[in-house]
C-alpha positions as CSV (number, residue, x, y, z in Angstrom):
1,M,-42.3,-5.3,-23.1
2,Q,-38.8,-5.1,-24.4
3,D,-38.9,-1.3,-25.1
4,H,-40.0,-0.6,-21.6
5,D,-37.2,-2.7,-20.1
6,Q,-34.8,-0.6,-22.2
7,Y,-36.3,2.6,-20.9
8,R,-35.9,1.4,-17.3
9,L,-32.2,0.6,-18.0
10,F,-31.7,4.0,-19.6
11,L,-33.4,5.9,-16.7
12,H,-31.2,4.1,-14.2
13,L,-28.1,4.8,-16.1
14,A,-29.2,8.5,-16.5
15,S,-29.4,8.6,-12.7
16,T,-26.2,6.9,-11.9
17,L,-24.1,8.0,-15.0
18,S,-22.2,4.8,-14.3
19,F,-22.4,1.7,-16.7
20,T,-20.8,-0.4,-14.0
21,R,-23.2,0.5,-11.2
22,T,-26.3,0.3,-13.5
23,A,-25.2,-3.1,-14.8
24,A,-24.8,-4.4,-11.3
25,D,-28.0,-2.9,-9.9
26,C,-30.1,-4.1,-12.9
27,H,-28.5,-7.5,-13.2
28,V,-27.3,-7.2,-16.8
29,S,-23.8,-7.3,-18.2
30,P,-22.0,-4.1,-19.2
31,A,-22.1,-5.3,-22.8
32,T,-25.8,-5.7,-22.7
33,L,-26.2,-2.2,-21.3
34,S,-24.0,-0.8,-24.0
35,R,-26.1,-2.5,-26.7
36,T,-29.2,-1.2,-25.1
37,V,-28.0,2.4,-25.2
38,Q,-26.9,1.9,-28.8
39,R,-30.3,0.7,-29.8
40,L,-32.0,3.6,-28.1
41,E,-29.7,6.0,-29.7
42,T,-30.5,4.5,-33.1
43,F,-34.2,4.7,-32.3
44,A,-33.9,8.3,-31.2
45,G,-31.7,9.3,-34.1
46,H,-29.3,11.2,-31.7
47,R,-26.5,10.5,-29.4
48,L,-27.9,10.3,-25.9
49,L,-24.7,9.9,-23.8
50,D,-21.3,11.4,-24.0
51,R,-18.6,9.0,-22.9
52,G,-15.3,10.7,-22.1
53,P,-12.2,10.4,-19.9
54,H,-14.0,12.2,-17.1
55,G,-17.0,9.9,-17.2
56,V,-20.5,9.7,-18.7
57,A,-22.8,12.7,-19.2
58,L,-26.2,13.1,-20.8
59,T,-26.4,15.1,-24.0
60,E,-29.1,17.6,-24.6
61,H,-31.0,14.9,-26.5
62,G,-30.3,12.5,-23.6
63,H,-32.1,14.9,-21.2
64,R,-35.1,15.0,-23.5
65,F,-35.2,11.3,-24.0
66,R,-35.0,10.7,-20.3
67,R,-38.2,12.7,-19.8
68,Y,-39.9,10.9,-22.7
69,A,-38.9,7.5,-21.2
70,A,-40.2,8.4,-17.8
71,E,-43.6,9.6,-19.1
72,A,-43.9,6.5,-21.4
73,L,-43.3,4.2,-18.4
74,E,-45.9,6.0,-16.3
75,L,-48.4,5.7,-19.0
76,W,-47.6,2.1,-19.6
77,N,-47.9,1.3,-15.9
78,R,-51.3,2.9,-15.7
79,Y,-52.5,1.0,-18.8
80,T,-51.3,-2.4,-17.6
81,D,-52.8,-2.0,-14.1
82,N,-55.1,-5.1,-13.9
83,D,-57.1,-3.5,-11.2
84,F,-57.7,-0.3,-13.0
85,I,-60.9,1.4,-12.1
86,E,-62.2,4.2,-14.3
87,G,-61.6,7.6,-12.7
88,Q,-59.0,6.4,-10.2
89,L,-55.5,7.8,-10.6
90,G,-52.6,5.4,-10.6
91,G,-48.9,5.3,-11.5
92,Q,-45.7,6.1,-9.7
93,L,-44.8,9.5,-8.3
94,R,-41.0,10.0,-7.9
95,V,-40.1,12.2,-5.0
96,F,-36.7,13.6,-4.0
97,A,-36.1,15.0,-0.5
98,S,-33.4,15.1,2.1
99,V,-33.5,12.6,5.0
100,T,-34.8,15.3,7.3
101,A,-37.5,16.4,4.9
102,C,-38.5,12.7,4.6
103,Q,-38.9,12.4,8.3
104,S,-40.4,15.8,9.2
105,L,-42.4,17.0,6.2
106,L,-43.2,14.3,3.7
107,P,-45.7,12.3,5.9
108,D,-48.0,15.2,6.3
109,L,-47.3,16.7,2.9
110,L,-48.1,13.6,0.9
111,A,-50.9,12.2,3.2
112,P,-53.7,14.0,1.2
113,L,-52.4,12.5,-2.1
114,R,-52.3,9.1,-0.5
115,D,-55.8,9.4,0.9
116,A,-57.3,10.8,-2.3
117,H,-55.5,8.4,-4.6
118,P,-54.5,5.2,-2.8
119,R,-53.5,3.5,-6.1
120,V,-50.7,5.9,-6.7
121,Q,-47.3,4.5,-5.8
122,I,-44.9,6.9,-4.2
123,S,-41.1,6.3,-4.7
124,V,-38.9,8.4,-2.4
125,R,-35.2,9.1,-3.2
126,T,-33.0,10.9,-0.6
127,G,-29.7,12.6,-1.0
128,D,-27.9,15.9,-0.7
129,A,-30.5,18.7,-0.5
130,A,-28.2,21.0,-2.5
131,A,-28.8,18.9,-5.6
132,A,-32.6,18.7,-5.3
133,L,-33.7,21.3,-7.7
134,A,-31.1,20.3,-10.3
135,L,-32.3,16.7,-10.2
136,L,-35.9,17.9,-10.5
137,D,-35.1,20.1,-13.5
138,E,-33.2,17.3,-15.2
139,G,-36.2,15.0,-14.9
140,E,-34.9,12.6,-12.2
141,A,-37.9,13.4,-9.9
142,D,-41.5,14.5,-10.4
143,L,-41.6,16.3,-7.0
144,A,-38.8,17.7,-4.9
145,V,-39.0,19.1,-1.3
146,A,-36.0,21.3,-0.9
147,A,-34.8,24.7,0.3
148,L,-35.8,27.4,-2.1
149,P,-33.4,30.0,-3.5
150,S,-34.4,33.6,-3.5
151,R,-35.2,33.2,-7.2
152,V,-36.8,29.9,-8.3
153,P,-35.8,28.9,-11.8
154,A,-38.5,29.8,-14.3
155,T,-38.8,26.2,-15.4
156,L,-40.2,25.3,-11.9
157,L,-43.2,25.9,-9.8
158,A,-42.6,26.1,-6.0
159,R,-44.8,26.7,-2.9
160,T,-43.6,27.2,0.7
161,V,-44.2,24.3,3.1
162,A,-42.0,25.3,6.0
163,R,-39.4,27.8,7.2
164,T,-36.4,27.1,9.6
165,P,-33.7,29.4,11.0
166,L,-30.0,28.5,10.7
167,V,-28.3,27.8,14.0
168,L,-24.7,27.3,15.2
169,V,-24.0,23.9,16.8
170,R,-20.9,22.4,18.5
171,A,-20.0,19.3,20.5
172,D,-19.0,21.2,23.6
173,P,-21.3,23.3,25.7
174,P,-20.8,27.0,25.0
175,R,-18.7,28.9,27.5
176,P,-20.7,31.5,29.7
177,H,-21.1,34.8,27.9
178,A,-19.1,33.6,24.9
179,Q,-20.5,34.3,21.5
180,L,-19.4,32.9,18.2
181,P,-18.0,33.4,15.7
182,D,-14.5,33.7,17.2
183,P,-11.9,34.3,14.5
184,D,-9.9,31.3,15.7
185,E,-13.0,29.0,15.9
186,P,-12.8,26.1,13.4
187,F,-16.1,25.7,11.4
188,V,-17.7,22.7,9.6
189,L,-19.7,23.9,6.6
190,P,-21.7,22.4,3.7
191,R,-19.5,22.0,0.7
192,Q,-22.1,23.7,-1.5
193,G,-25.8,24.8,-1.5
194,L,-27.9,27.5,0.1
195,V,-26.7,27.0,3.7
196,R,-23.2,27.5,2.5
197,D,-24.2,30.6,0.6
198,I,-26.0,32.1,3.6
199,A,-23.1,31.3,5.9
200,N,-20.6,33.0,3.6
201,R,-22.8,36.1,3.5
202,W,-23.1,36.1,7.3
203,F,-19.4,35.9,7.7
204,R,-18.9,38.8,5.3
205,R,-21.4,40.9,7.3
206,L,-19.4,40.2,10.5
207,G,-16.2,41.0,8.7
208,I,-14.4,37.8,9.5
209,T,-12.8,35.0,7.4
210,P,-13.8,31.7,9.0
211,R,-11.3,28.9,9.6
212,I,-12.9,26.0,7.8
213,A,-11.9,22.7,9.4
214,A,-14.1,20.5,7.3
215,E,-16.8,20.4,4.6
216,A,-19.6,17.9,4.2
217,D,-22.0,16.8,1.6
218,G,-25.4,16.8,3.3
219,H,-26.6,18.2,6.6
220,E,-26.6,14.8,8.5
221,A,-22.9,14.2,7.5
222,L,-22.1,17.8,8.7
223,L,-23.6,17.1,12.2
224,T,-21.5,13.9,12.5
225,L,-18.4,15.9,11.9
226,V,-19.5,18.4,14.5
227,A,-20.2,15.7,17.1
228,L,-16.7,14.4,16.5
229,G,-15.3,17.7,17.5
230,Y,-14.1,19.1,14.2
231,G,-15.6,22.5,14.8
232,T,-18.8,24.5,14.9
233,G,-21.4,23.8,12.3
234,I,-24.1,26.0,10.7
235,I,-27.2,24.0,10.2
236,P,-31.0,24.4,9.7
237,D,-32.7,24.0,13.1
238,L,-35.2,21.6,11.5
239,V,-32.3,19.2,10.7
240,L,-31.0,19.5,14.3
241,Q,-34.4,18.8,15.8
242,H,-34.8,15.5,13.8
243,C,-31.1,14.4,14.2
244,S,-30.6,11.2,16.1
245,I,-27.4,12.6,17.7
246,R,-28.8,15.9,18.8
247,H,-28.2,14.9,22.5
248,R,-24.5,15.2,21.7
249,L,-24.8,18.7,20.3
250,H,-25.2,22.2,21.7
251,V,-26.6,25.3,20.1
252,A,-24.0,28.1,20.4
253,P,-25.0,31.8,20.9
254,A,-24.2,34.3,18.2
255,P,-24.4,38.0,17.8
256,S,-27.0,37.7,15.0
257,S,-28.8,34.9,13.2
258,P,-27.1,33.7,10.1
259,G,-30.5,33.6,8.4
260,E,-33.3,31.2,7.6
261,L,-34.3,28.7,4.9
262,T,-37.6,28.5,3.1
263,I,-38.5,24.9,2.4
264,G,-40.7,24.4,-0.7
265,A,-42.5,21.7,-2.7
266,C,-41.4,22.0,-6.3
267,I,-42.4,20.5,-9.7
268,R,-41.5,21.3,-13.3
269,R,-44.0,23.6,-15.1
270,T,-44.0,21.4,-18.1
271,D,-45.2,18.5,-15.9
272,L,-48.3,20.3,-14.6
273,H,-50.4,18.8,-17.5
274,R,-49.6,15.2,-16.3
275,P,-52.5,14.0,-14.1
276,L,-50.3,12.4,-11.5
277,V,-48.1,15.4,-11.0
278,S,-51.1,17.7,-11.1
279,A,-52.8,15.7,-8.3
280,A,-49.6,15.7,-6.3
281,W,-49.3,19.5,-6.7
282,A,-52.9,20.0,-5.7
283,A,-52.5,17.9,-2.6
284,T,-49.3,19.6,-1.3
285,G,-51.0,23.0,-0.8
286,P,-54.0,25.3,-1.2
287,G,-55.6,25.8,-4.5
288,Q,-54.3,29.4,-4.7
289,P,-50.7,30.0,-5.5
290,S,-48.5,30.9,-2.5
291,R,-46.0,33.8,-2.3
292,S,-43.2,31.5,-3.6
293,E,-45.2,30.2,-6.6
294,H,-44.2,31.9,-9.9
């Protein structure tokens, strides 16, 4: 149906915020994509996108329309399923998680959903863990597996699925009896996110100003820079244990632990009424709320 094709184009554009990339990925011309957006804005009665010198951004109505389009497509996919069997759940669940979470947590976490509802299609998107909750809150995913802040936004529900300490790693074996951080030691840190926040607090507790040699978007990229010798990294141990280059890295001793991360499964509160999201939420944990659910 034409409307649903337009919804798919809009959802892709809302994800990339790039007319050029969406046009290329979806095999349409930029002019066709622009006309599609104009038709949807006429249909909605509001401007959905702001186009300025700094790029494309969703308006408030654009965020709301994205959620509407995603739910409309899910309902349409369930309705048009030729093999639909009464009482069996179908549709597509959009999951966002880091590469490490995909490898170490998702198979066990999503197995109950897969077993109970084999007709559900699971779409997994990976990326920088620091952006996970924002992408979830903006409607780009139905379920996110990500590190939880001390205060989870009121718009989200979260339950703990794992905990992992932060460790110091470097390319060279640590010297005997040497402990980091040394004020002259170069460090490789995440550009943003919870690990960077925890690292900054740890440095302040120790009373030192770190020499930052490099910053990285994503834990896997950070470990690559560490392996190349740019400096000592601060990384979740879970990431290190599932890293393909861990044989080139060494854990460095420290006078105290920088801290730990709590990994959680998260959904939007407003999505709990959706059968697919409700089933996924039920499958990811016990029936009773955990400490981190609120």
